[in-house]
C-alpha positions as CSV (number, residue, x, y, z in Angstrom):
1,M,-12.8,11.7,19.9
2,E,-9.2,12.3,21.0
3,I,-8.3,8.7,20.2
4,L,-10.0,9.0,16.8
5,S,-8.1,12.2,16.0
6,E,-4.8,10.5,17.0
7,I,-5.6,7.5,14.7
8,L,-6.5,9.8,11.8
9,G,-3.1,11.5,12.4
10,Y,-1.4,8.2,11.7
11,A,-3.7,7.7,8.7
12,F,-2.4,11.0,7.3
13,L,1.2,9.7,7.2
14,P,0.8,7.8,3.9
15,V,-0.8,10.9,2.4
16,I,2.4,12.9,3.2
17,T,4.6,10.1,1.9
18,I,2.9,9.7,-1.5
19,I,3.3,13.5,-2.1
20,A,6.9,13.2,-0.9
21,G,7.6,10.3,-3.2
22,G,6.2,12.3,-6.1
23,A,8.3,15.4,-5.1
24,V,11.5,13.3,-5.2
25,G,10.5,12.1,-8.7
26,L,9.9,15.6,-9.9
27,Y,13.0,17.3,-8.5
28,K,15.6,14.5,-8.2
29,N,14.9,11.8,-10.8
30,P,16.2,8.9,-8.8
31,G,17.7,5.9,-10.7
32,G,16.2,2.5,-11.0
33,V,18.6,1.1,-8.4
34,I,17.3,3.5,-5.7
35,R,13.7,2.8,-6.6
36,S,14.3,-0.9,-6.5
37,S,15.9,-0.6,-3.1
38,I,13.0,1.4,-1.7
39,L,10.6,-1.2,-3.1
40,H,12.6,-4.1,-1.5
41,F,12.6,-2.3,1.8
42,A,8.9,-1.5,1.7
43,A,8.2,-5.2,0.8
44,G,10.2,-6.3,3.8
45,V,8.4,-3.9,6.1
46,V,4.9,-4.9,4.9
47,F,5.8,-8.6,5.2
48,S,7.1,-8.1,8.7
49,V,3.9,-6.4,9.8
50,V,1.9,-9.3,8.4
51,A,4.1,-12.0,10.0
52,V,4.7,-10.3,13.4
53,E,1.4,-8.5,14.0
54,L,-1.6,-9.7,11.9
55,L,-0.9,-13.4,11.6
56,P,-0.5,-14.2,15.3
57,D,-3.7,-12.3,16.0
58,I,-5.5,-14.4,13.4
59,V,-4.1,-17.8,14.5
60,K,-4.8,-17.4,18.2
61,N,-8.6,-16.9,17.8
62,H,-9.1,-20.4,16.1
63,L,-11.9,-19.4,13.7
64,P,-10.9,-21.3,10.6
65,I,-14.2,-20.8,8.7
66,E,-14.0,-17.0,9.0
67,V,-10.3,-17.1,8.1
68,G,-11.0,-19.2,5.0
69,I,-13.8,-16.9,3.8
70,G,-11.9,-13.6,4.5
71,F,-8.6,-14.9,2.9
72,S,-10.4,-16.1,-0.2
73,M,-12.3,-12.8,-0.5
74,G,-9.0,-10.9,-0.3
75,I,-7.3,-13.0,-3.0
76,V,-10.3,-12.8,-5.4
77,L,-10.5,-9.0,-5.0
78,M,-6.8,-8.5,-5.6
79,L,-6.8,-10.8,-8.6
80,F,-9.7,-8.7,-10.0
81,V,-7.7,-5.5,-9.4
82,K,-4.7,-7.0,-11.1
83,Y,-6.7,-8.1,-14.1
84,F,-8.5,-4.7,-14.4
85,T,-5.1,-2.9,-14.2
86,E,-3.4,-5.0,-16.9
87,R,-6.4,-4.8,-19.2
88,N,-6.6,-1.0,-18.9
89,Q,-2.9,-0.6,-19.3
90,K,-2.8,-2.6,-22.5
91,T,-5.7,-0.5,-23.9
92,E,-4.0,2.7,-22.9
93,N,-0.6,1.7,-24.4
94,A,-2.4,1.0,-27.7
95,L,-4.1,4.4,-27.8
96,N,-1.7,6.7,-26.0
97,E,-0.3,8.9,-28.7
98,N,-1.4,12.2,-27.0
99,K,1.2,13.7,-24.7
100,D,-1.5,15.6,-22.8
101,R,-3.2,12.4,-22.0
102,L,-3.3,11.2,-18.3
103,P,-2.2,7.6,-17.6
104,F,-5.8,6.6,-16.7
105,G,-5.1,2.9,-16.6
106,L,-2.4,3.4,-13.9
107,L,-4.4,6.0,-12.0
108,S,-7.7,4.1,-11.9
109,A,-5.8,1.0,-10.6
110,L,-4.0,3.1,-8.0
111,I,-7.3,4.6,-6.8
112,I,-8.7,1.1,-6.2
113,D,-5.4,0.1,-4.6
114,L,-5.3,3.1,-2.3
115,I,-8.9,2.7,-1.1
116,I,-8.1,-0.9,-0.2
117,D,-4.9,0.2,1.6
118,G,-6.9,2.8,3.5
119,L,-9.4,0.1,4.6
120,L,-6.5,-2.2,5.6
121,L,-5.2,0.5,7.9
122,G,-8.7,0.6,9.5
123,I,-8.5,-3.2,9.9
124,G,-5.1,-2.8,11.5
125,F,-6.3,-0.3,14.1
126,A,-9.3,-2.5,14.7
127,A,-6.8,-5.3,15.7
128,G,-4.9,-3.0,18.0
129,K,-3.2,0.4,18.3
130,K,0.3,-1.0,17.8
131,E,-0.7,-3.0,14.8
132,G,-2.3,0.1,13.3
133,I,0.7,2.3,13.9
134,L,3.2,-0.2,12.3
135,L,0.9,-0.7,9.4
136,S,0.6,3.1,8.9
137,V,4.4,3.3,8.6
138,A,4.5,0.3,6.3
139,L,1.9,1.7,4.0
140,G,3.6,5.0,4.1
141,L,6.7,3.4,2.6
142,E,4.5,1.7,0.0
143,T,2.8,5.0,-1.0
144,F,6.2,6.7,-1.2
145,S,7.1,4.3,-4.0
146,L,3.7,4.8,-5.6
147,G,4.1,8.5,-5.7
148,L,7.4,8.0,-7.4
149,A,5.8,5.7,-9.9
150,V,3.0,8.1,-10.7
151,V,5.4,11.0,-11.5
152,I,7.6,8.7,-13.7
153,A,4.5,7.7,-15.6
154,C,3.3,11.3,-15.9
155,R,6.6,12.4,-17.4
156,K,5.4,11.1,-20.7
157,S,2.7,13.8,-20.6
158,S,3.3,17.5,-20.7
159,F,2.0,18.3,-17.2
160,S,3.4,21.1,-15.0
161,K,4.7,20.4,-11.5
162,S,1.6,21.9,-10.0
163,E,-0.6,19.6,-12.0
164,N,1.5,16.6,-10.9
165,F,1.1,17.7,-7.3
166,L,-2.6,18.0,-7.7
167,I,-2.7,14.4,-9.0
168,L,-0.6,13.2,-6.0
169,A,-2.8,15.1,-3.6
170,G,-5.9,13.5,-5.1
171,L,-4.4,10.1,-4.7
172,G,-3.4,10.9,-1.1
173,L,-7.0,12.0,-0.4
174,T,-8.3,8.8,-1.8
175,F,-6.2,6.8,0.7
176,F,-7.3,9.0,3.5
177,I,-11.0,8.5,2.6
178,G,-10.5,4.8,2.6
179,A,-8.7,5.0,6.0
180,L,-11.5,7.2,7.4
181,L,-14.1,4.7,6.3
182,G,-12.1,1.8,7.7
183,I,-11.4,3.4,11.0
184,T,-14.9,4.6,11.7
185,L,-16.8,1.5,10.3
186,L,-14.6,-1.3,11.7
187,S,-14.1,-0.2,15.3
188,H,-17.2,-2.0,16.8
189,L,-17.2,-5.3,15.0
190,S,-17.9,-8.8,16.5
191,Q,-14.9,-11.1,16.9
192,E,-16.1,-13.2,14.0
193,L,-16.4,-10.3,11.6
194,L,-13.1,-8.8,12.8
195,E,-11.4,-12.2,12.1
196,L,-12.8,-12.3,8.6
197,L,-11.6,-8.8,7.9
198,L,-8.1,-9.5,9.3
199,S,-7.9,-12.5,7.1
200,F,-9.0,-10.4,4.1
201,G,-6.2,-7.8,5.0
202,L,-3.7,-10.6,5.4
203,A,-4.3,-11.9,1.9
204,A,-4.4,-8.4,0.4
205,L,-1.0,-7.4,2.0
206,L,0.6,-10.7,1.0
207,F,-0.6,-10.1,-2.6
208,L,0.8,-6.5,-2.4
209,V,4.3,-7.8,-1.4
210,T,4.5,-10.7,-3.9
211,E,2.7,-9.4,-6.9
212,E,3.3,-5.6,-6.7
213,L,6.2,-4.4,-4.6
214,L,8.7,-7.3,-5.4
215,T,7.6,-7.7,-9.0
216,E,8.3,-4.0,-9.6
217,A,11.5,-4.2,-7.6
218,H,12.8,-7.1,-9.8
219,E,12.4,-5.1,-13.0
220,E,15.8,-3.6,-12.2
221,K,18.9,-5.8,-12.3
222,E,19.3,-6.9,-8.7
223,S,22.4,-6.6,-6.4
224,P,23.0,-8.1,-3.0
225,I,22.5,-4.7,-1.4
226,Q,19.0,-4.4,-2.9
227,T,18.1,-7.9,-1.6
228,A,19.5,-7.0,1.8
229,C,17.0,-4.0,1.9
230,F,14.1,-6.5,2.0
231,F,15.6,-8.2,5.1
232,L,16.6,-4.9,6.7
233,G,13.0,-3.8,6.5
234,F,11.7,-7.1,7.9
235,L,14.2,-7.1,10.8
236,L,13.6,-3.4,11.7
237,F,9.8,-4.0,12.0
238,L,10.3,-7.4,13.7
239,I,12.3,-5.6,16.4
240,L,9.7,-2.7,16.6
241,G,6.9,-5.3,16.9
242,M,8.6,-6.9,19.9
243,M,8.6,-3.6,21.8
244,N,5.6,-2.7,23.9
């Protein structure tokens, strides 16, 4: 029980950061350059966790069938989420004339994304405590940028700050529920099932880096400093991953 409560404490970190990211957007209004730098750094961190922690664990077990199935499932699911997001966003852009209207396309996609992220955290802790902790920090950086994105999107609507915080808290709770399910349901799996789920997580995280974080980061005109943020994030977690 003590170990479970410690793990859930780490799972609460991304909940705090999504609210913190939203608070920054509400009170500070950071420019596109800062947001792009954060996204680059977060992408480097997630990619480092994948390369340093998850991938070696997957390769050393030599279970190619499970890896192929899990990886394929991860890609198919993330492609579905991307299609669902883009379709809803187009519909919403065509209809969104009401300033009191919530950005449902964005929020519904984020709910799915955060549930998957929570499950991924459970997969990380199933692989090992160090992997789970590093993934918790990496996902915390991702959810910080998501909180910022939600507040920017909600600026088009006439919501109060308290209503924005309620939306952010709901999204944070969604992540925590996903993490709780992942941590409790994935802790006693066979090696074959764990390998399948690790491969699923590998595909989902790679998709997150290439199709979400870096795609959004490149919407802003890029400078060498922003590019360097990606490699700084990668190097920092490469060094952390080498420590016992």
